[in-house]
C-alpha positions in Angstrom: 0.2 0.2 0.3 1.4 3.3 -1.1 2.2 4.9 2.0 3.0 1.8 4.2 5.7 0.3 2.5 8.4 -2.6 2.9 11.2 -2.9 0.8 13.3 -6.0 1.1 16.5 -5.3 -0.3 20.3 -6.8 -0.1 22.6 -3.8 1.3 25.8 -3.7 -0.3 28.3 -6.4 1.0 25.6 -8.4 2.2 24.3 -11.9 1.2 21.0 -13.3 0.1 20.0 -16.9 1.4 16.8 -17.9 -0.9 15.4 -21.4 -0.3 12.0 -23.2 -1.3 10.1 -26.1 -0.9 6.9 -26.9 -2.8 5.5 -22.9 -3.8 6.9 -21.4 -0.9 9.8 -19.0 -1.4 11.8 -17.8 1.6 14.6 -14.9 1.4 16.7 -14.0 4.6 19.3 -11.2 4.5 20.4 -9.0 7.6 17.8 -6.8 8.5 14.5 -9.1 7.1 13.2 -11.9 5.7 10.6 -12.6 3.3 8.1 -15.5 2.4 6.3 -15.7 -0.8 3.8 -18.3 -1.5 3.2 -19.1 -5.0 0.1 -20.9 -5.8 -2.8 -21.3 -8.4 -4.0 -17.9 -6.9 -1.1 -15.9 -8.0 -0.2 -13.8 -11.7 2.7 -11.8 -12.6 2.4 -8.6 -14.5 4.9 -6.9 -16.1 5.0 -2.6 -16.6 6.9 -1.1 -18.7 7.9 -1.2 -22.4 9.7 -4.4 -24.0 12.9 -2.3 -24.1 12.5 -0.9 -20.4 16.0 -1.0 -18.3 13.7 -0.9 -15.3 10.8 -3.0 -15.5 8.6 -4.0 -13.0 7.1 -7.1 -12.1 3.9 -7.2 -10.1 2.8 -9.9 -8.5 -1.1 -10.2 -7.7 -3.7 -12.7 -6.4 -7.0 -13.3 -7.3 -9.2 -11.4 -4.9 -11.4 -14.7 -4.4 -8.8 -16.4 -2.8 -8.8 -14.4 -0.1 -7.0 -11.4 2.0 -5.6 -10.6 5.1 -8.3 -8.8 7.3 -9.3 -5.4 7.7 -8.9 -3.9 11.0 -9.2 -0.7 12.3 -7.6 0.3 15.6 -4.6 -1.1 16.9 -5.3 -4.8 17.5 -3.3 -7.4 19.8 -3.3 -10.4 17.2 -1.9 -12.8 20.2 1.6 -14.9 19.7 2.8 -14.6 16.5 2.9 -18.4 15.6 3.3 -17.7 11.8 6.7 -16.0 12.4 9.8 -16.8 9.8 11.8 -17.0 12.4 11.2 -20.0 14.7 12.2 -18.3 17.5 10.2 -15.3 17.7 6.4 -17.2 17.5 6.3 -16.4 21.3 6.2 -12.8 20.6 3.3 -10.5 20.5 2.2 -9.5 17.1 0.2 -6.2 17.1 -1.9 -4.7 14.1 -1.9 -1.1 13.6 -5.1 -0.9 12.1 -4.6 0.9 9.0 -7.7 -0.8 7.7 -6.7 -1.8 4.2 -7.6 -4.9 1.7 -4.2 -5.0 0.5 -2.1 -5.8 3.2 -2.0 -5.4 7.4 1.4 -3.5 8.7 2.1 -5.1 12.2 4.9 -4.9 15.0 6.2 -8.0 16.9 7.4 -7.1 20.6 8.9 -9.3 23.4 7.2 -8.7 27.1 8.3 -5.2 27.9 7.3 -1.7 28.2 6.9 -1.7 24.5 4.7 -4.1 24.4 2.6 -2.7 27.6 2.3 0.7 25.9 0.9 -0.7 23.1 -1.8 -2.8 25.0 -2.6 0.4 27.2 -3.5 1.6 23.5 -5.6 -0.9 22.0 -8.5 0.2 19.8 -6.9 3.4 19.4 -7.6 4.7 15.1 -4.9 5.4 13.5 -2.7 7.6 12.9 -4.5 8.7 16.2 -2.5 6.1 18.2 0.9 7.1 17.1 1.1 9.8 19.6 0.3 7.3 22.3 2.9 4.3 21.2 5.6 6.0 19.3 8.3 6.7 22.1 7.9 3.2 23.3 8.0 1.7 19.6 11.2 3.9 18.6 13.0 2.7 22.0 12.0 -1.0 21.2 12.6 -1.0 17.8 10.4 -3.6 17.1 10.7 -6.2 14.0 8.2 -4.7 11.5 5.6 -7.4 9.9 3.6 -6.7 6.7 1.0 -9.2 5.8 0.0 -9.5 1.8 -2.2 -12.4 0.3 0.6 -13.9 -0.6 2.8 -14.0 2.1 4.6 -11.4 4.7 7.7 -9.5 5.0 9.8 -9.1 8.5 11.6 -6.3 9.0 14.2 -6.0 11.9 16.6 -3.3 11.0 16.4 0.1 13.1 13.5 2.7 12.8 15.0 5.8 11.8 14.2 9.3 13.7 11.3 11.2 12.0 14.5 13.3 10.2 16.3 10.0 9.8 17.2 8.1 6.5 16.3 4.4 6.2 19.0 1.9 6.4 20.3 0.1 3.7 18.8 -3.3 3.1 15.5 -4.1 4.6 13.4 -1.1 5.9 9.6 -0.1 6.2 8.1 3.5 5.6 4.9 4.2 7.6 3.8 7.9 6.1 -0.1 9.2 7.3 -0.9 11.3 5.0 0.1 9.3 2.3 -1.9 6.5 3.7 -4.8 8.9 3.9 -4.8 9.3 -0.1 -5.9 5.3 -0.2 -3.6 4.6 -3.0 -2.8 0.9 -3.1 -0.4 1.0 -5.9 2.5 3.2 -7.6 1.9 5.5 -10.5 1.0 4.0 -13.6 0.7 0.5 -12.3 -3.1 0.1 -13.4 -4.4 -3.7 -12.0 -7.1 -5.3 -13.0 -10.1 -5.3 -10.1 -10.2 -9.1 -10.1 -6.6 -8.9 -8.8 -4.7 -8.0 -5.2 -2.4 -5.9 -5.8 1.3 -7.9 -3.2 4.3 -7.3 -4.4 6.6 -5.6 -6.9 9.5 -6.2 -7.9 12.7 -4.2 -9.8 14.4 -6.6 -11.1 18.1 -5.6 -11.2 20.0 -5.0 -15.0 23.0 -4.7 -15.7 
């Protein structure tokens, strides 16, 4: 979703580990992990001219498959039993409640001050909830989990200060003003209504 974005990239000098089993693809690098499930519901759509040096490929799913539940307000999803990292499956997952059809933006936290702060703010609507939780979230630097119909992305890199820059490698953006616009995909990427946008790839070409 435009305004709440997870960017899975490999920082210079770092390595990426990719594993596949059946239709499940998992990629891991320092700062994050990505799991995509490729099944009969998935389609790949290409955007750009034939000779475009920077093509874009969108993985989309048929809407009839289903989608992440839409939530409005901060929600406790309890233990993240679907975490890519098995050691994190007892940590708590909180949905920020952006109320979007294409994805859910969540925070994953172990027990502590930040978890207590989010528990005290349950039900608070976005973006007003940010004023209640941002201090604790910045101090705790939780894993951000973006859930889509095709799978999920987990980002553990640091969250920069409002006037800072995102670190190289996997990172997220949460921009309330952009979220309010309601756009679900980048400009110039018109996707038929039968599909739900999920992931956009920007293949590197030398």
